[in-house]
C-alpha positions, -999 to 999 in steps of 0.1 A, spaced: 349 -217 748 367 -242 774 383 -271 762 364 -292 786 330 -276 773 338 -282 737 344 -321 744 310 -320 763 291 -306 733 312 -329 707 299 -360 728 264 -345 731 263 -340 692 277 -375 686 248 -389 708 223 -371 689 235 -386 655 236 -419 668 200 -417 683 188 -403 650 203 -433 630 194 -458 653 158 -474 655 138 -463 682 118 -489 705 84 -486 684 104 -492 652 121 -521 668 91 -534 682 72 -534 647 100 -551 631 105 -579 658 67 -585 657 67 -588 616 98 -612 619 80 -634 644 43 -632 627 59 -640 594 80 -669 607 48 -683 624 26 -680 596 49 -701 572 53 -728 598 17 -728 606 6 -729 569 30 -757 559 42 -779 586 9 -800 590 9 -807 551 9 -843 537 36 -851 513 13 -848 483 -1 -812 497 37 -801 501 46 -812 468 15 -800 446 19 -777 417 -9 -763 399 11 -762 368 48 -766 359 50 -728 360 38 -726 395 57 -731 428 47 -759 454 43 -751 492 77 -771 496 91 -748 469 81 -716 487 96 -727 520 129 -740 504 131 -707 486 127 -689 519 155 -708 534 177 -699 506 170 -663 504 171 -650 539 208 -654 546 212 -633 514 189 -605 523 205 -607 560 237 -603 541 226 -571 528 221 -559 564 258 -567 574 272 -555 540 253 -520 547 268 -520 583 303 -530 569 308 -498 550 306 -461 560 275 -445 568 257 -429 539 257 -390 543 227 -390 522 207 -417 541 176 -396 549 169 -382 514 179 -416 497 159 -440 522 126 -417 528 93 -433 526 111 -465 518 92 -483 545 57 -478 530 70 -483 496 82 -517 508 51 -528 527 31 -518 497 50 -534 467 64 -564 483 31 -578 496 16 -569 462 11 -604 445 -8 -590 415 27 -580 402 47 -612 397 85 -611 402 112 -637 392 136 -649 418 173 -648 412 185 -682 399 207 -684 429 175 -688 452 153 -706 428 142 -739 448 155 -773 434 127 -791 445 126 -823 465 137 -812 498 116 -827 525 96 -807 549 113 -812 584 145 -799 567 132 -771 547 113 -757 578 145 -761 599 167 -745 574 141 -716 573 137 -713 612 176 -714 617 181 -685 595 152 -666 606 165 -670 644 197 -650 632 178 -624 618 155 -621 648 180 -623 674 197 -595 655 166 -570 655 160 -577 691 198 -569 702 213 -545 677 222 -510 688 238 -501 657 228 -471 636 209 -491 610 194 -461 592 224 -445 582 241 -474 566 227 -484 533 228 -508 503 214 -508 469 186 -532 461 189 -548 426 154 -538 418 154 -502 408 118 -499 422 131 -501 458 167 -483 452 187 -477 483 175 -491 513 189 -488 549 200 -516 571 165 -512 590 145 -514 558 165 -544 545 151 -562 578 116 -552 570 121 -564 534 129 -597 549 97 -599 568 75 -586 540 92 -608 517 81 -637 538 47 -625 541 43 -623 503 52 -661 502 28 -667 530 2 -652 505 19 -674 476 12 -707 498 -24 -697 503 -28 -694 466 -16 -730 460 -39 -741 488 -69 -726 468 -55 -741 434 -80 -765 416 -65 -799 424 -49 -790 458 -50 -825 475 -75 -828 506 -49 -847 523 
């Protein structure tokens, strides 16, 4: 085989590998839409609340709507950090096997509010943060995630990081971005639950 031919074949194989590990347009569109939809639902469900509605807790063990929004602003840069951490290490040669089916798993389990999960101490809301500031912080961090999802050409699927919950196990960078969106939608459901709770202020 001629040297030039061997070089062309090597470049072709490299292109195929990168293509297989990068998100396709349909996957990117789904991700971007989820990030936008979840952001907009948080804002729509919380920005017009009164101070009493923002701070209402059904009990001391329940989060207020303000707590949920504060938590989202705290957790998003940490979750996005999992994306950058995954991309900062070598590609996982076993990524296909270790991450197979995780997109469906994330959608099913993260959105399931029947199973309660405790947040890590580092992202527990302190309370008392005003509405404007909490929403601003959330929006700023979401803009970073969204811009990355729109622009990146990196091979997201080949780079992985393990989730702290064994249920999810190894996730690739694309799945970590999906996790961000689904986690936000989980809290949209929690905000809706707070509004339906007995005693929620009418204004």
